[in-house]
N, CA and C atoms as an extended XYZ file, in Angstrom:
246
Properties=species:S:1:pos:R:3:atomname:S:1:resname:S:1:resid:I:1 pbc="F F F"
N        -0.075       11.553        8.386 N   MET     1
C        -1.745       11.089        7.538 CA  MET     1
C        -2.380       11.727        9.028 C   MET     1
N        -3.270       12.737        8.833 N   SER     2
C        -4.171       13.618        9.363 CA  SER     2
C        -5.448       13.226        9.936 C   SER     2
N        -5.759       12.286        9.096 N   SER     3
C        -7.267       11.354        9.354 CA  SER     3
C        -7.298       11.186       10.572 C   SER     3
N        -8.501       11.434       11.438 N   SER     4
C        -8.813       10.893       12.356 CA  SER     4
C        -9.349        9.862       12.340 C   SER     4
N        -9.786        9.125       11.620 N   ILE     5
C       -10.265        7.403       11.790 CA  ILE     5
C        -8.950        6.588       11.528 C   ILE     5
N        -8.049        7.350       11.134 N   VAL     6
C        -6.838        5.969       11.167 CA  VAL     6
C        -5.632        6.408       12.245 C   VAL     6
N        -6.093        7.515       12.849 N   LEU     7
C        -5.439        7.734       14.192 CA  LEU     7
C        -5.639        7.445       15.569 C   LEU     7
N        -7.344        7.502       15.298 N   ASN     8
C        -8.014        7.353       16.375 CA  ASN     8
C        -7.926        6.265       16.872 C   ASN     8
N        -7.225        5.774       18.196 N   ASP     9
C        -7.194        4.656       19.274 CA  ASP     9
C        -8.453        3.646       19.619 C   ASP     9
N        -9.280        4.164       19.485 N   SER    10
C       -10.922        3.623       19.951 CA  SER    10
C       -11.299        3.504       18.812 C   SER    10
N       -10.768        3.337       17.048 N   VAL    11
C       -11.406        3.078       16.340 CA  VAL    11
C       -10.676        1.598       16.108 C   VAL    11
N       -11.178        0.727       15.929 N   TYR    12
C       -11.283       -1.073       15.635 CA  TYR    12
C       -11.391       -1.163       13.932 C   TYR    12
N       -10.669       -2.344       13.431 N   TRP    13
C       -10.661       -2.210       12.291 CA  TRP    13
C       -11.164       -4.351       12.058 C   TRP    13
N       -12.359       -4.778       11.145 N   VAL    14
C       -12.620       -5.587       11.531 CA  VAL    14
C       -12.755       -5.412        9.445 C   VAL    14
N       -11.551       -7.167        9.048 N   THR    15
C       -11.770       -7.331        7.681 CA  THR    15
C       -11.691       -8.480        7.514 C   THR    15
N       -12.323       -8.666        6.265 N   PHE    16
C       -11.895      -10.322        5.630 CA  PHE    16
C       -11.866       -9.812        4.408 C   PHE    16
N       -10.552      -10.638        3.953 N   HIS    17
C        -9.826      -10.285        2.902 CA  HIS    17
C        -8.976       -8.793        2.724 C   HIS    17
N        -8.799       -8.401        3.824 N   SER    18
C        -8.155       -7.116        4.629 CA  SER    18
C        -7.035       -6.785        3.624 C   SER    18
N        -6.246       -7.574        3.002 N   GLY    19
C        -5.530       -6.496        1.663 CA  GLY    19
C        -6.381       -6.397        1.136 C   GLY    19
N        -7.276       -6.257        0.457 N   TYR    20
C        -7.872       -5.757       -0.710 CA  TYR    20
C        -8.655       -4.076        0.070 C   TYR    20
N        -9.211       -4.722        1.246 N   ASP    21
C        -9.876       -3.264        2.351 CA  ASP    21
C        -8.611       -2.504        2.398 C   ASP    21
N        -7.024       -2.907        3.034 N   PHE    22
C        -6.318       -1.946        3.471 CA  PHE    22
C        -5.643       -1.115        1.902 C   PHE    22
N        -6.099       -1.726        1.175 N   GLY    23
C        -5.521       -1.527        0.022 CA  GLY    23
C        -6.160       -0.373       -0.695 C   GLY    23
N        -7.502       -0.237       -0.833 N   TYR    24
C        -8.700        0.500       -1.150 CA  TYR    24
C        -8.734        1.785        0.008 C   TYR    24
N        -8.092        1.401        1.283 N   LEU    25
C        -8.138        2.692        2.300 CA  LEU    25
C        -7.061        3.347        2.050 C   LEU    25
N        -5.650        2.863        1.695 N   LEU    26
C        -4.833        3.393        1.327 CA  LEU    26
C        -4.936        4.471        0.164 C   LEU    26
N        -5.810        3.767       -0.503 N   LYS    27
C        -5.658        4.647       -2.473 CA  LYS    27
C        -6.528        6.042       -1.580 C   LYS    27
N        -7.701        5.782       -1.228 N   VAL    28
C        -8.624        6.755       -0.530 CA  VAL    28
C        -8.234        8.007        0.346 C   VAL    28
N        -6.941        7.414        1.274 N   LEU    29
C        -6.365        8.206        2.016 CA  LEU    29
C        -5.024        8.817        1.537 C   LEU    29
N        -4.710        8.705        0.569 N   THR    30
C        -3.872        9.373       -0.132 CA  THR    30
C        -4.151        9.921       -1.203 C   THR    30
N        -5.401        9.938       -1.904 N   CYS    31
C        -5.517        9.950       -3.243 CA  CYS    31
C        -4.829        9.669       -4.359 C   CYS    31
N        -4.401        8.598       -4.080 N   ARG    32
C        -3.453        8.058       -5.761 CA  ARG    32
C        -3.710        7.426       -5.756 C   ARG    32
N        -3.113        6.712       -7.124 N   ARG    33
C        -3.881        5.240       -7.944 CA  ARG    33
C        -1.965        4.780       -7.235 C   ARG    33
N        -2.100        3.231       -7.677 N   LEU    34
C        -1.007        2.643       -7.921 CA  LEU    34
C         0.093        3.097       -8.545 C   LEU    34
N        -0.161        3.517      -10.121 N   ASN    35
C         0.928        4.239      -11.107 CA  ASN    35
C         1.365        5.400       -9.954 C   ASN    35
N         0.617        6.331       -9.802 N   LYS    36
C         1.418        7.647       -9.101 CA  LYS    36
C         2.304        7.253       -8.045 C   LYS    36
N         1.700        5.991       -7.201 N   LEU    37
C         2.718        5.767       -6.223 CA  LEU    37
C         3.859        5.338       -6.443 C   LEU    37
N         3.600        4.348       -7.469 N   ALA    38
C         5.164        3.746       -8.373 CA  ALA    38
C         5.817        4.895       -8.878 C   ALA    38
N         5.164        5.312       -9.411 N   GLN    39
C         6.255        6.664      -10.097 CA  GLN    39
C         6.882        7.515       -8.804 C   GLN    39
N         6.375        7.750       -7.845 N   LEU    40
C         7.102        8.772       -6.659 CA  LEU    40
C         7.829        7.665       -6.281 C   LEU    40
N         7.702        6.596       -6.408 N   LEU    41
C         8.625        5.660       -5.721 CA  LEU    41
C        10.032        5.183       -6.511 C   LEU    41
N         9.882        5.734       -7.838 N   GLU    42
C        10.839        5.740       -8.899 CA  GLU    42
C        10.698        3.952       -8.895 C   GLU    42
N         9.540        3.230       -8.913 N   VAL    43
C         9.567        1.928       -9.464 CA  VAL    43
C         8.881        1.593      -10.908 C   VAL    43
N         9.514        1.284      -11.787 N   GLU    44
C         9.232        0.819      -13.550 CA  GLU    44
C         8.114       -0.065      -13.533 C   GLU    44
N         7.272        0.393      -14.278 N   ARG    45
C         6.430       -0.535      -14.981 CA  ARG    45
C         7.119       -1.457      -15.577 C   ARG    45
N         6.743       -2.488      -15.914 N   ILE    46
C         6.825       -3.574      -16.571 CA  ILE    46
C         5.807       -4.073      -17.524 C   ILE    46
N         5.205       -3.912      -18.786 N   GLY    47
C         3.925       -3.885      -19.420 CA  GLY    47
C         2.640       -3.351      -19.539 C   GLY    47
N         2.100       -3.340      -20.147 N   ILE    48
C         0.828       -2.468      -19.944 CA  ILE    48
C        -0.206       -2.630      -18.916 C   ILE    48
N        -0.611       -1.228      -18.613 N   CYS    49
C        -1.107       -0.972      -17.647 CA  CYS    49
C        -2.761       -1.648      -17.890 C   CYS    49
N        -3.549       -2.227      -16.307 N   HIS    50
C        -4.326       -2.709      -16.343 CA  HIS    50
C        -4.473       -4.207      -16.815 C   HIS    50
N        -2.815       -4.873      -16.824 N   GLN    51
C        -3.173       -6.172      -17.556 CA  GLN    51
C        -2.594       -7.079      -16.337 C   GLN    51
N        -3.415       -7.875      -15.855 N   ALA    52
C        -3.007       -8.736      -14.665 CA  ALA    52
C        -1.459       -8.863      -14.167 C   ALA    52
N        -0.879       -9.142      -14.772 N   GLY    53
C         0.737       -9.297      -14.638 CA  GLY    53
C         1.082       -8.787      -14.593 C   GLY    53
N         0.980       -7.372      -15.275 N   SER    54
C         1.999       -6.156      -14.978 CA  SER    54
C         1.443       -5.405      -13.803 C   SER    54
N        -0.009       -5.769      -13.543 N   ASP    55
C        -0.626       -4.831      -12.347 CA  ASP    55
C         0.344       -5.319      -10.856 C   ASP    55
N         0.262       -7.062      -11.134 N   SER    56
C         0.575       -7.591       -9.927 CA  SER    56
C         1.855       -7.549       -9.823 C   SER    56
N         2.893       -7.350      -10.754 N   LEU    57
C         4.541       -6.903      -10.562 CA  LEU    57
C         4.412       -5.882       -9.912 C   LEU    57
N         3.438       -5.072      -10.522 N   LEU    58
C         4.054       -3.486       -9.987 CA  LEU    58
C         3.962       -2.986       -8.704 C   LEU    58
N         2.301       -4.050       -8.545 N   THR    59
C         2.089       -4.204       -6.883 CA  THR    59
C         3.630       -4.529       -5.682 C   THR    59
N         3.670       -5.685       -6.498 N   SER    60
C         4.679       -6.357       -5.586 CA  SER    60
C         6.074       -5.473       -5.344 C   SER    60
N         6.318       -4.773       -6.364 N   LEU    61
C         7.415       -4.084       -6.577 CA  LEU    61
C         7.379       -2.782       -5.495 C   LEU    61
N         6.009       -2.042       -6.157 N   THR    62
C         6.009       -0.901       -5.084 CA  THR    62
C         5.907       -1.050       -3.178 C   THR    62
N         5.197       -2.494       -3.383 N   PHE    63
C         4.945       -2.923       -1.753 CA  PHE    63
C         6.450       -2.987       -1.266 C   PHE    63
N         7.809       -3.899       -2.160 N   ARG    64
C         8.993       -3.454       -1.530 CA  ARG    64
C         9.702       -2.367       -1.752 C   ARG    64
N         9.367       -1.596       -2.124 N   LYS    65
C        10.125       -0.316       -2.379 CA  LYS    65
C         9.289        0.444       -0.987 C   LYS    65
N         8.362        0.457       -0.682 N   LEU    66
C         7.620        0.822        0.657 CA  LEU    66
C         7.899        0.793        1.619 C   LEU    66
N         8.573       -1.177        1.789 N   ILE    67
C         9.217       -1.517        2.834 CA  ILE    67
C        10.614       -1.298        3.313 C   ILE    67
N        11.373       -0.849        1.713 N   GLU    68
C        12.668       -0.996        1.917 CA  GLU    68
C        12.989        1.057        2.758 C   GLU    68
N        11.953        1.901        1.897 N   ASN    69
C        12.142        2.844        1.824 CA  ASN    69
C        11.634        3.628        3.513 C   ASN    69
N        10.634        3.098        3.861 N   PHE    70
C        10.134        3.183        5.376 CA  PHE    70
C         9.700        2.035        6.323 C   PHE    70
N        10.355        1.255        6.248 N   PHE    71
C         9.736        0.034        7.737 CA  PHE    71
C        11.400       -0.514        7.470 C   PHE    71
N        12.529        0.154        7.033 N   SER    72
C        13.959       -0.610        7.673 CA  SER    72
C        14.162       -2.121        6.458 C   SER    72
N        13.539       -2.014        5.538 N   GLY    73
C        13.653       -3.184        4.954 CA  GLY    73
C        12.730       -4.518        5.767 C   GLY    73
N        12.532       -4.257        6.848 N   SER    74
C        11.756       -5.669        7.866 CA  SER    74
C        10.657       -4.993        8.115 C   SER    74
N         9.182       -5.790        8.407 N   LEU    75
C         7.811       -5.540        8.477 CA  LEU    75
C         7.517       -6.625        9.809 C   LEU    75
N         8.302       -7.071       10.498 N   GLU    76
C         8.150       -7.579       11.500 CA  GLU    76
C         7.305       -7.347       12.486 C   GLU    76
N         8.216       -6.148       13.073 N   LYS    77
C         7.470       -5.459       14.354 CA  LYS    77
C         6.660       -4.664       13.943 C   LYS    77
N         6.101       -4.384       12.909 N   TYR    78
C         4.943       -4.182       12.253 CA  TYR    78
C         3.595       -4.955       11.979 C   TYR    78
N         3.863       -6.478       12.288 N   ALA    79
C         3.161       -7.343       12.187 CA  ALA    79
C         1.603       -7.131       12.961 C   ALA    79
N         0.455       -7.237       12.491 N   GLY    80
C        -0.477       -7.337       13.192 CA  GLY    80
C        -0.982       -5.729       13.728 C   GLY    80
N        -0.173       -4.758       13.200 N   ILE    81
C        -0.405       -3.184       13.469 CA  ILE    81
C        -0.458       -2.858       12.170 C   ILE    81
N        -1.587       -1.173       12.395 N   LEU    82
C        -1.868       -1.020       10.995 CA  LEU    82
C        -1.900        0.369       11.295 C   LEU    82
């Protein structure tokens, strides 16, 4: 990612309900929606788009796939780090 906002050590992030904040930031920085990210990671949606259960499951499965593919299956060493 080439954004100076993300890679700048002098930028500090302060959030409340940070899951929503960072989810939105990820969407903005990658110019991708959840469906496209899931598709790129070969995660299959179960159910209808924009239904709470289906969207929640897709979010969870996509997050798990990101952990497997990019974080060696564990997030512990990245805890507290953006």
